[in-house]
KEBATOR-526514 format. One record per residue: residue number from 1; z, x, y of N, C-alpha, C in turn. Coordinates in steps of 0.05 Angstrom, whole numbers. Layout:
N
NUM  Z  X  Y  Z  X  Y  Z  X  Y
...
This chain:
477
1  211  -570  158  191  -591  155  169  -588  176
2  177  -581  201  157  -578  222  138  -554  216
3  150  -533  205  133  -510  197  112  -517  176
4  121  -532  156  102  -540  134  80  -558  145
5  88  -579  160  69  -598  171  50  -584  191
6  62  -569  209  47  -555  230  27  -536  218
7  35  -521  198  18  -501  185  -6  -515  171
8  0  -537  158  -22  -552  144  -42  -562  163
9  -33  -574  186  -51  -584  206  -67  -562  219
10  -53  -540  225  -66  -517  238  -88  -505  221
11  -83  -502  195  -102  -490  177  -128  -507  175
12  -124  -533  175  -147  -552  174  -163  -549  200
13  -149  -547  223  -163  -544  248  -177  -518  251
14  -165  -497  239  -177  -470  240  -204  -470  226
15  -205  -482  202  -230  -482  186  -252  -499  199
16  -244  -522  210  -265  -540  221  -271  -536  250
17  -253  -523  265  -257  -520  294  -262  -492  304
18  -242  -474  301  -243  -447  314  -263  -428  300
19  -262  -427  273  -279  -407  260  -309  -413  263
20  -319  -438  261  -347  -443  267  -355  -436  295
21  -337  -441  314  -341  -433  342  -347  -404  345
22  -329  -387  332  -332  -358  333  -358  -349  320
23  -365  -360  298  -390  -352  284  -415  -359  300
24  -415  -383  312  -439  -391  329  -442  -372  353
25  -420  -366  367  -421  -348  390  -429  -320  381
26  -417  -311  359  -424  -284  349  -453  -281  341
27  -464  -303  330  -492  -303  322  -511  -306  346
28  -504  -322  366  -521  -327  389  -520  -306  411
29  -496  -295  415  -491  -277  437  -510  -254  439
30  -515  -238  417  -533  -215  420  -562  -224  424
31  -569  -248  416  -597  -257  419  -604  -266  448
32  -584  -277  462  -588  -289  488  -577  -273  511
33  -561  -252  506  -549  -237  528  -553  -207  522
34  -553  -191  544  -556  -162  542  -529  -151  531
35  -531  -127  520  -507  -114  509  -484  -112  529
36  -492  -106  555  -472  -103  576  -457  -130  580
37  -471  -152  581  -458  -179  584  -441  -185  559
38  -451  -178  536  -436  -183  511  -409  -168  512
39  -410  -142  521  -386  -126  522  -366  -137  543
40  -376  -147  566  -358  -158  586  -344  -184  575
41  -360  -201  562  -349  -225  550  -327  -219  529
42  -334  -199  512  -315  -191  491  -290  -179  502
43  -292  -162  524  -269  -150  536  -250  -171  548
44  -262  -191  563  -245  -212  574  -232  -228  552
45  -247  -233  531  -236  -248  508  -212  -233  496
46  -214  -207  494  -193  -190  483  -167  -192  499
47  -170  -191  526  -147  -193  544  -135  -221  543
48  -153  -242  544  -144  -270  544  -129  -277  519
49  -139  -267  497  -127  -273  471  -98  -263  470
50  -93  -239  482  -67  -227  482  -47  -245  497
51  -56  -255  520  -38  -273  535  -32  -298  520
52  -51  -307  503  -48  -332  488  -30  -328  463
53  -26  -304  454  -11  -300  429  19  -306  433
54  30  -325  417  58  -333  419  77  -309  412
55  68  -291  395  84  -269  387  91  -250  410
56  73  -247  429  79  -231  453  103  -242  468
57  103  -269  470  126  -282  483  152  -276  469
58  151  -275  443  175  -269  427  185  -241  433
59  167  -222  437  176  -195  444  190  -194  471
60  178  -207  491  189  -208  518  217  -221  518
61  220  -242  501  244  -258  501  268  -241  491
62  263  -221  475  285  -205  464  294  -182  483
63  281  -181  507  288  -160  526  317  -160  535
64  328  -185  538  355  -188  548  376  -176  529
65  369  -173  504  389  -163  484  391  -133  484
66  373  -119  499  374  -89  499  394  -79  519
67  411  -60  511  431  -48  528  419  -26  545
68  419  -28  572  406  -7  588  419  21  586
69  445  21  577  459  47  574  448  62  549
70  442  47  528  432  59  503  402  65  503
71  387  46  515  358  50  515  347  42  542
72  350  60  562  343  53  590  313  46  594
73  295  62  583  267  56  587  257  32  572
74  269  27  549  263  2  533  271  -22  549
75  295  -21  561  306  -42  578  287  -47  602
76  279  -25  615  263  -27  639  236  -41  633
77  223  -33  611  196  -43  605  198  -73  596
78  219  -80  581  221  -107  571  231  -127  592
79  246  -117  611  258  -135  631  244  -135  658
80  240  -111  669  229  -109  696  198  -105  696
81  187  -97  674  158  -92  673  145  -107  650
82  156  -130  644  146  -146  621  117  -155  625
83  110  -162  650  82  -170  656  63  -147  654
84  72  -124  664  56  -99  661  52  -92  632
85  73  -96  616  71  -91  587  49  -108  574
86  49  -134  581  29  -153  570  0  -145  579
87  -2  -137  605  -28  -129  615  -38  -104  601
88  -20  -85  596  -28  -60  582  -36  -66  553
89  -20  -83  540  -27  -90  512  -54  -105  511
90  -58  -123  531  -83  -138  533  -107  -119  537
91  -103  -99  555  -124  -79  560  -131  -64  535
92  -110  -58  519  -114  -44  494  -131  -60  475
93  -125  -87  473  -140  -105  455  -169  -108  466
94  -172  -110  492  -199  -112  504  -216  -88  498
95  -205  -64  502  -220  -39  496  -227  -38  466
96  -208  -46  449  -212  -46  420  -235  -65  413
97  -235  -88  425  -257  -108  420  -284  -98  428
98  -285  -84  451  -310  -72  461  -320  -50  441
99  -302  -32  433  -310  -11  414  -319  -23  388
100  -304  -44  378  -312  -57  353  -340  -69  355
101  -346  -81  378  -372  -94  381  -395  -73  381
102  -390  -51  396  -410  -29  396  -414  -18  368
103  -392  -17  353  -394  -8  325  -412  -26  308
104  -409  -53  312  -426  -72  297  -455  -68  304
105  -461  -65  330  -489  -64  340  -502  -37  331
106  -486  -16  332  -497  11  325  -495  16  295
107  -479  0  281  -476  5  252  -459  29  245
108  -440  35  263  -422  58  258  -403  53  235
109  -395  74  223  -374  73  202  -347  69  215
110  -329  55  202  -302  51  214  -285  76  211
111  -290  92  190  -273  115  184  -269  134  207
112  -291  144  220  -288  163  242  -273  150  266
113  -277  124  270  -263  110  292  -233  109  287
114  -225  105  261  -197  105  254  -185  133  260
115  -199  154  252  -189  181  257  -186  187  287
116  -206  178  302  -206  183  331  -184  167  345
117  -179  143  336  -159  126  349  -131  136  341
118  -128  145  316  -101  154  307  -92  181  320
119  -112  198  326  -105  224  338  -88  221  363
120  -97  206  384  -80  203  408  -55  187  403
121  -57  167  384  -34  151  378  -11  168  367
122  -17  185  348  3  203  336  12  224  356
123  -6  235  372  1  255  392  20  244  413
124  15  220  423  33  207  442  60  200  429
125  59  192  403  84  185  389  101  210  387
126  89  233  380  104  258  378  116  266  405
127  100  262  426  109  269  454  134  252  461
128  132  226  455  154  207  462  179  214  444
129  173  221  420  195  227  401  210  252  410
130  196  271  422  209  296  432  228  291  456
131  223  269  470  240  262  493  262  242  484
132  287  250  483  309  232  473  310  205  487
133  303  204  513  304  178  528  280  160  520
134  258  172  513  234  157  506  233  149  477
135  250  161  461  249  156  432  254  127  425
136  270  113  441  276  85  435  252  66  441
137  232  77  454  207  61  460  189  59  436
138  191  78  417  172  80  395  171  54  379
139  194  42  373  195  17  357  180  -5  371
140  184  -8  398  170  -29  413  140  -23  414
141  132  2  419  104  9  421  89  3  395
142  100  11  373  86  7  347  87  -23  339
143  109  -37  347  110  -66  342  90  -81  358
144  84  -71  383  64  -84  400  36  -84  386
145  31  -62  372  6  -61  357  5  -82  335
146  28  -89  325  29  -109  303  27  -138  314
147  39  -143  337  40  -171  346  15  -181  361
148  -4  -163  366  -28  -172  382  -48  -187  366
149  -45  -186  340  -66  -199  323  -53  -222  307
150  -54  -246  319  -42  -270  308  -62  -289  296
151  -54  -315  292  -69  -334  277  -94  -344  293
152  -94  -340  319  -118  -348  335  -137  -325  336
153  -127  -301  342  -144  -278  346  -159  -270  321
154  -145  -268  299  -157  -257  274  -181  -273  265
155  -179  -300  260  -202  -315  251  -225  -313  271
156  -218  -315  297  -239  -315  318  -253  -288  320
157  -238  -266  320  -249  -240  321  -266  -233  296
158  -255  -242  273  -270  -237  248  -297  -252  248
159  -296  -278  256  -321  -293  255  -341  -284  276
160  -331  -275  300  -348  -263  320  -361  -238  310
161  -344  -221  298  -354  -195  287  -375  -199  266
162  -370  -217  247  -389  -222  225  -415  -233  237
163  -414  -251  256  -438  -262  269  -454  -241  284
164  -440  -224  299  -454  -202  314  -467  -182  294
165  -452  -175  274  -462  -156  254  -487  -167  240
166  -487  -192  233  -510  -205  220  -534  -206  238
167  -530  -215  264  -552  -218  282  -563  -192  291
168  -547  -171  290  -556  -144  298  -570  -130  275
169  -571  -144  252  -585  -132  229  -568  -111  215
170  -542  -111  221  -524  -91  208  -506  -105  188
171  -513  -128  180  -496  -143  162  -503  -140  132
172  -517  -118  126  -525  -113  98  -500  -111  80
173  -481  -95  90  -456  -92  75  -440  -118  80
174  -431  -130  58  -418  -156  60  -393  -156  78
175  -380  -134  81  -356  -133  97  -359  -116  123
176  -384  -114  132  -389  -97  156  -379  -109  181
177  -372  -135  181  -362  -148  205  -333  -144  210
178  -319  -130  192  -291  -125  195  -286  -99  211
179  -262  -95  220  -255  -70  234  -245  -73  262
180  -252  -96  275  -242  -100  303  -212  -103  303
181  -201  -117  283  -172  -122  283  -157  -95  281
182  -169  -76  266  -157  -49  264  -154  -36  291
183  -176  -36  307  -175  -24  333  -155  -39  351
184  -155  -66  348  -137  -83  364  -107  -78  357
185  -102  -65  335  -75  -58  328  -67  -31  338
186  -86  -12  340  -80  15  348  -80  20  378
187  -100  8  392  -102  13  421  -78  3  437
188  -66  -20  431  -42  -28  445  -19  -9  443
189  -17  5  420  4  25  416  0  47  436
190  -25  57  439  -31  78  458  -24  68  487
191  -32  43  493  -28  32  520  2  31  526
192  19  22  507  48  19  512  61  47  515
193  52  66  499  63  94  501  55  106  528
194  31  101  537  22  112  564  40  99  586
195  45  73  584  62  59  603  90  71  603
196  101  75  579  128  87  577  130  114  589
197  109  131  584  109  158  596  107  157  626
198  90  138  636  87  134  665  114  126  678
199  128  107  665  154  97  675  174  120  675
200  174  136  654  193  159  652  188  180  674
201  162  182  683  156  202  704  162  191  732
202  163  165  735  167  153  762  195  141  766
203  209  136  745  236  123  747  256  139  731
204  279  145  743  300  160  728  318  141  713
205  332  152  693  350  136  677  372  125  694
206  382  141  713  404  132  731  395  108  748
207  370  108  758  360  85  773  360  60  757
208  350  62  732  349  38  715  376  27  709
209  396  44  703  423  35  696  436  23  721
210  433  35  744  445  24  769  433  -4  776
211  406  -7  772  393  -32  778  402  -53  758
212  405  -45  732  413  -64  711  441  -74  715
213  459  -57  726  486  -65  730  489  -85  753
214  469  -86  770  469  -105  793  458  -133  785
215  446  -135  761  435  -160  752  456  -175  736
216  460  -200  742  479  -216  727  467  -224  700
217  477  -210  679  466  -215  652  472  -244  643
218  495  -254  652  503  -281  644  482  -302  653
219  473  -298  678  453  -317  689  427  -315  673
220  418  -290  668  393  -286  653  395  -299  625
221  417  -293  612  421  -304  585  422  -334  585
222  437  -345  605  439  -374  607  412  -387  611
223  397  -376  630  370  -387  636  352  -386  611
224  352  -362  597  335  -359  574  343  -378  551
225  370  -382  548  379  -399  527  372  -428  532
226  375  -437  558  368  -464  565  338  -469  561
227  321  -449  570  292  -451  567  284  -452  538
228  298  -435  521  290  -434  493  299  -458  477
229  318  -474  489  328  -497  474  314  -523  482
230  291  -522  494  276  -546  500  250  -546  484
231  245  -567  469  221  -569  453  196  -566  470
232  198  -574  496  175  -572  514  165  -543  515
233  183  -523  514  174  -495  515  157  -489  491
234  164  -499  468  149  -494  443  122  -508  444
235  122  -533  454  96  -548  456  78  -534  476
236  90  -525  499  74  -510  518  63  -484  506
237  79  -471  490  70  -446  477  46  -451  458
238  47  -474  443  26  -481  425  0  -487  440
239  2  -502  462  -21  -508  479  -33  -482  491
240  -15  -465  502  -23  -440  514  -37  -421  494
241  -29  -423  469  -40  -405  449  -70  -410  444
242  -78  -435  447  -106  -442  439  -123  -454  462
243  -111  -471  479  -128  -485  499  -143  -466  518
244  -130  -446  530  -146  -428  548  -168  -414  533
245  -163  -407  508  -182  -393  492  -207  -411  486
246  -201  -436  480  -222  -456  475  -239  -461  499
247  -226  -463  523  -240  -467  548  -259  -444  554
248  -249  -419  550  -265  -395  554  -289  -395  535
249  -284  -401  510  -306  -401  490  -327  -422  497
250  -318  -445  507  -337  -466  515  -354  -457  538
251  -342  -443  557  -357  -433  580  -378  -413  571
252  -370  -395  552  -389  -376  541  -412  -390  527
253  -405  -409  510  -425  -422  493  -444  -441  509
254  -432  -458  526  -447  -478  540  -460  -468  566
255  -445  -451  581  -455  -442  608  -472  -417  606
256  -460  -396  593  -474  -370  592  -496  -370  571
257  -490  -380  547  -510  -379  526  -528  -404  525
258  -519  -426  539  -534  -451  540  -541  -461  511
259  -521  -459  494  -524  -468  466  -508  -493  461
260  -512  -505  438  -497  -529  430  -483  -524  404
261  -463  -540  399  -449  -539  373  -464  -557  354
262  -467  -550  329  -482  -566  310  -470  -594  306
263  -443  -596  307  -430  -621  303  -405  -623  322
264  -410  -634  346  -390  -636  367  -365  -651  358
265  -369  -672  343  -346  -689  335  -327  -674  316
266  -339  -661  296  -323  -646  276  -308  -623  290
267  -323  -608  307  -310  -585  321  -288  -594  339
268  -292  -616  354  -271  -627  372  -247  -635  356
269  -252  -648  333  -230  -656  314  -215  -631  305
270  -229  -610  298  -217  -586  288  -200  -572  310
271  -211  -570  334  -197  -558  357  -171  -573  364
272  -174  -600  363  -150  -617  369  -128  -612  348
273  -137  -611  323  -117  -605  301  -104  -578  305
274  -120  -558  313  -109  -531  317  -86  -531  338
275  -91  -545  360  -71  -547  382  -46  -562  373
276  -51  -586  360  -28  -602  351  -12  -587  330
277  -26  -575  311  -13  -559  290  3  -536  301
278  -7  -522  320  7  -499  332  32  -508  347
279  31  -531  360  54  -542  375  77  -549  355
280  69  -564  334  89  -572  314  101  -548  300
281  83  -529  294  90  -504  281  111  -488  298
282  106  -486  324  124  -471  342  151  -483  343
283  153  -510  343  179  -523  343  194  -516  318
284  180  -517  295  193  -510  270  202  -482  269
285  186  -463  280  194  -435  280  219  -430  297
286  220  -442  321  243  -437  338  269  -449  327
287  268  -474  319  292  -488  310  298  -484  280
288  278  -475  265  282  -470  237  283  -441  229
289  259  -429  227  257  -401  217  269  -381  236
290  264  -384  263  275  -365  282  305  -365  282
291  317  -389  281  346  -392  281  358  -380  255
292  345  -386  233  354  -375  207  353  -344  207
293  330  -333  218  327  -304  220  349  -291  236
294  355  -302  259  376  -290  276  403  -291  263
295  409  -314  251  435  -318  238  437  -299  214
296  415  -298  198  415  -280  174  419  -251  182
297  405  -243  203  406  -215  213  434  -207  221
298  448  -225  236  475  -219  246  496  -220  223
299  490  -236  202  510  -239  181  505  -220  157
300  480  -211  153  473  -194  131  492  -170  127
301  498  -155  149  515  -131  145  542  -137  133
302  551  -163  132  577  -170  119  576  -163  90
303  552  -159  78  550  -152  50  561  -124  45
304  560  -106  65  568  -78  60  587  -67  81
305  592  -82  103  610  -71  124  626  -94  137
306  646  -87  152  663  -108  165  649  -117  191
307  644  -143  193  632  -154  217  648  -179  226
308  647  -184  252  663  -206  264  652  -233  256
309  627  -235  249  615  -261  242  623  -272  215
310  636  -255  199  644  -264  172  674  -259  168
311  688  -279  158  717  -277  154  724  -258  131
312  707  -258  111  712  -239  89  689  -218  88
313  695  -195  99  675  -173  99  689  -146  97
314  678  -126  83  653  -128  67  657  -144  42
315  636  -159  34  638  -177  11  635  -160  -15
316  618  -140  -14  614  -122  -37  619  -93  -30
317  619  -76  -49  621  -47  -42  595  -38  -29
318  595  -15  -17  572  -7  0  546  -6  -14
319  545  5  -39  520  8  -53  508  -19  -61
320  525  -37  -72  516  -64  -80  508  -80  -55
321  524  -78  -34  518  -93  -9  492  -84  3
322  487  -59  5  462  -48  16  438  -56  -1
323  442  -56  -28  420  -64  -46  413  -93  -42
324  433  -110  -37  428  -139  -33  412  -142  -6
325  420  -128  15  407  -130  41  378  -121  39
326  373  -99  25  345  -88  23  328  -108  6
327  340  -119  -16  326  -138  -33  319  -163  -17
328  338  -172  -1  334  -196  16  310  -191  35
329  309  -167  47  288  -160  66  261  -160  51
330  261  -150  26  236  -148  10  225  -177  5
331  243  -195  -5  235  -222  -11  226  -237  14
332  241  -232  36  233  -245  62  205  -236  70
333  199  -211  68  173  -200  75  151  -212  58
334  156  -214  32  136  -224  13  130  -253  19
335  151  -269  22  148  -298  27  135  -304  54
336  144  -291  75  134  -296  102  104  -288  104
337  96  -267  90  68  -259  91  50  -279  77
338  58  -289  54  42  -309  40  39  -334  56
339  58  -339  75  56  -363  92  39  -359  116
340  30  -334  122  15  -329  146  -13  -342  145
341  -20  -359  166  -46  -371  166  -69  -351  168
342  -65  -330  183  -86  -310  188  -93  -295  162
343  -73  -291  144  -78  -277  119  -94  -295  101
344  -88  -321  101  -104  -341  86  -133  -340  95
345  -137  -339  122  -164  -338  133  -179  -313  124
346  -165  -290  125  -177  -265  117  -184  -265  87
347  -165  -275  71  -170  -277  42  -194  -293  35
348  -197  -317  48  -220  -334  43  -246  -321  51
349  -246  -308  75  -270  -294  85  -278  -272  66
350  -259  -256  57  -265  -233  40  -276  -243  13
351  -264  -264  2  -273  -275  -24  -302  -286  -22
352  -308  -300  0  -335  -311  4  -356  -289  8
353  -349  -268  24  -368  -247  30  -373  -229  6
354  -354  -227  -12  -357  -209  -36  -365  -226  -61
355  -372  -252  -56  -379  -269  -78  -359  -270  -101
356  -333  -269  -93  -312  -271  -112  -303  -245  -125
357  -317  -222  -119  -309  -196  -131  -281  -188  -122
358  -276  -192  -96  -249  -186  -86  -235  -213  -81
359  -220  -222  -101  -208  -249  -100  -187  -252  -77
360  -186  -276  -67  -167  -282  -45  -138  -276  -54
361  -131  -284  -79  -104  -280  -89  -97  -251  -92
362  -117  -235  -100  -114  -206  -104  -107  -193  -77
363  -122  -200  -56  -117  -189  -30  -90  -198  -19
364  -84  -224  -22  -59  -235  -11  -34  -222  -24
365  -35  -219  -50  -11  -208  -64  -7  -178  -58
366  -30  -163  -56  -27  -135  -49  -17  -131  -21
367  -27  -148  -2  -18  -146  26  12  -155  28
368  19  -177  14  47  -187  15  66  -166  3
369  58  -153  -18  74  -132  -30  78  -109  -11
370  57  -102  3  58  -80  23  77  -87  46
371  75  -111  56  92  -120  78  121  -121  68
372  126  -130  44  153  -131  33  166  -104  32
373  151  -84  23  162  -56  23  166  -46  51
374  148  -54  69  149  -45  97  174  -56  111
375  179  -82  107  203  -94  120  229  -83  108
376  229  -78  81  252  -66  69  257  -38  81
377  236  -23  85  238  4  98  248  1  127
378  238  -19  141  246  -23  169  275  -30  171
379  285  -47  153  313  -54  152  330  -29  146
380  320  -12  128  333  13  122  335  31  147
381  313  30  163  313  46  188  335  37  207
382  340  11  209  361  1  227  389  7  215
383  393  2  189  419  6  177  427  35  176
384  408  53  168  414  81  165  408  97  190
385  396  84  211  390  96  237  374  121  235
386  353  121  218  335  145  217  313  141  238
387  300  164  245  279  163  265  254  150  255
388  243  132  270  219  117  262  195  136  258
389  192  155  276  169  173  276  168  189  250
390  192  197  240  193  214  216  183  200  191
391  182  173  192  171  158  169  143  149  175
392  138  139  199  112  127  206  90  148  205
393  94  171  217  73  192  218  64  201  190
394  82  208  172  73  215  144  58  192  130
395  67  167  134  54  144  122  25  140  132
396  22  144  159  -5  142  170  -23  165  162
397  -12  188  158  -27  211  148  -36  206  119
398  -18  194  103  -26  186  76  -48  166  76
399  -47  147  95  -68  126  98  -95  139  105
400  -94  160  121  -118  175  129  -131  188  104
401  -114  200  87  -124  212  62  -137  191  44
402  -123  169  40  -133  147  23  -159  136  35
403  -160  134  62  -184  124  75  -208  142  69
404  -204  168  69  -225  187  64  -238  183  36
405  -221  176  16  -231  173  -11  -240  144  -18
406  -235  125  1  -242  97  -4  -270  91  6
407  -282  69  -5  -308  60  5  -305  46  32
408  -326  44  47  -325  32  74  -315  3  73
409  -323  -13  52  -315  -41  51  -285  -44  48
410  -273  -28  30  -244  -30  26  -229  -19  51
411  -240  1  64  -227  12  88  -226  -9  110
412  -249  -24  113  -250  -45  133  -229  -66  128
413  -227  -76  104  -208  -98  97  -179  -88  98
414  -175  -63  88  -147  -53  87  -136  -50  115
415  -151  -37  133  -140  -33  160  -139  -59  176
416  -156  -78  171  -154  -104  184  -130  -120  174
417  -123  -116  148  -100  -131  137  -74  -125  151
418  -72  -102  163  -47  -94  178  -42  -113  201
419  -64  -121  215  -61  -139  238  -55  -168  230
420  -66  -177  208  -63  -205  201  -36  -211  189
421  -21  -191  181  5  -196  168  27  -203  188
422  22  -198  214  43  -202  234  36  -224  253
423  38  -248  243  31  -272  259  55  -288  267
424  52  -314  271  73  -331  281  96  -336  262
425  92  -332  236  113  -335  217  130  -310  216
426  117  -287  211  131  -262  207  144  -251  232
427  130  -252  255  141  -239  279  167  -251  288
428  170  -277  294  195  -287  304  218  -283  283
429  211  -288  258  231  -286  236  241  -258  233
430  223  -239  232  230  -210  228  243  -199  253
431  232  -205  277  244  -195  302  273  -205  305
432  276  -232  300  303  -243  302  323  -230  283
433  313  -226  258  330  -213  238  336  -184  245
434  315  -170  254  319  -142  261  338  -138  284
435  335  -154  305  352  -151  328  381  -160  322
436  383  -181  306  410  -190  297  424  -169  281
437  409  -157  263  419  -136  245  426  -111  262
438  409  -105  282  414  -82  299  439  -85  315
439  444  -109  326  468  -114  341  493  -113  324
440  491  -124  299  514  -124  281  522  -96  272
441  503  -78  268  510  -51  259  511  -31  282
442  509  -43  307  510  -27  332  487  -6  334
443  463  -14  324  440  3  327  430  3  356
444  417  24  365  407  26  393  388  3  398
445  369  -1  380  350  -23  383  341  -32  355
446  332  -58  354  325  -69  328  295  -70  324
447  279  -56  340  250  -56  337  242  -36  316
448  217  -38  306  206  -19  287  200  -31  260
449  213  -54  254  208  -66  228  178  -74  225
450  167  -86  247  140  -96  246  120  -73  242
451  126  -50  254  108  -27  251  107  -18  222
452  130  -19  208  131  -12  180  115  -34  164
453  118  -59  173  104  -81  159  74  -80  164
454  64  -62  181  35  -59  186  23  -36  169
455  37  -14  167  26  9  153  26  5  123
456  48  -7  112  50  -10  83  28  -27  70
457  20  -50  83  -3  -65  71  -29  -50  72
458  -33  -32  92  -57  -16  93  -58  2  67
459  -35  15  62  -33  32  38  -37  16  13
460  -25  -9  12  -27  -26  -12  -56  -33  -18
461  -71  -42  3  -99  -51  -1  -117  -27  -8
462  -112  -4  5  -128  20  -1  -124  29  -30
463  -99  28  -39  -93  35  -67  -106  14  -86
464  -105  -11  -79  -118  -32  -95  -148  -28  -96
465  -160  -20  -73  -188  -14  -71  -196  9  -89
466  -180  31  -89  -185  54  -106  -183  46  -135
467  -164  29  -142  -160  19  -169  -185  4  -178
468  -195  -14  -161  -219  -30  -167  -243  -12  -170
469  -246  8  -153  -268  28  -154  -268  42  -181
470  -244  52  -190  -242  67  -215  -248  48  -238
471  -238  23  -237  -243  3  -258  -273  -3  -261
472  -287  -6  -237  -315  -12  -238  -331  12  -249
473  -322  36  -242  -336  60  -251  -334  63  -282
474  -309  57  -292  -305  58  -321  -322  37  -336
475  -324  13  -323  -339  -9  -335  -369  -1  -337
476  -379  13  -317  -407  22  -317  -412  43  -339
477  -392  61  -341  -394  83  -362  -393  71  -390
């Protein structure tokens, strides 16, 4: 109930409060400030937005469930260097936002930037994959790329980008303002992999295990469980997600740009609804969807194997049981994606900018289908314990090939759709399910599902774009 009410309130606040804010600043910023000032403001915004994202907190919260014996470097980064992790991810988003802004102003194509960003990402992934101790980091690193773009970041970054593109005279192409979300998904992966390699060079596995054995896990777990079971934490998370961002945007608009909002009352009403909606939404996620996700994840393996959480297990034979688990993951991915506020915002923006040629429903269903296949693949990764890199790298190479043959507009929307699919609905639900499932089947770590849920919608939208291109070409002939 809280999820439904909170989401409805938040979406209303998003339309009337945050998105107009972003458009006004995006439109005014290049006219009243030098490019250097614009880039500094955008960089700070990128870092600040990361700290505000509730999904980052969800990642950090799952650190206690990692076994230091099985995944020492993953344990070290999530427990002892969690603040460094957030700073690195924030720096990645900040750099991405700066590059995206320069792209708008210069009118660069997104395609070469995707190739240039993917080259070091894949190179670092291969390097980490070659090191058995670092291999367990890959799921976290690629998941960090997915969680940085939530319901606050996406609408704000999109409206800023569209405003800057239009005022810079580069808004001829209806979808030229897209592309920042793409960079904001790739650069954090690079940042986390660099952090992991640095930790591996400065700290030995033995040191991590000996330090971990000296920490009382019962105290840590007790503290985290008490903290997570207070609604105050969720309300605080909702306020933290939006309030610092709003204050920063107000400073930029009123102090630096010396501009005014066209309708203060409506914008204040919208911003208030955004904060209230996010608070109610967070309570619903923790006590409703998050709890269901964790319980489902730990109980799902009873369909095909013997687990302590079920009195009668396995319930079915292995093939039927596994099929049920994969189908469950597919339906979960499809439903959770359609519920994402950021995807609704992206769908509306795309429909308006293309004058209805690319319908909101068309985009949403292709993205939801992509996420569904991605989450099913991710669950398969945990159950069958195959290497994440061996699946991710070929899929991204396929995306590069499809990108080459697609038009700029569809490339922009497709790569941005990867970021918007992993927001406050999908992240806690899928992370809780993945980690619960990982513990139940004794997997080393339950990360990696979100990274699969990012690449598959890119492929889905690119394929949809190619289909529309072919259809339009036939219609002309």
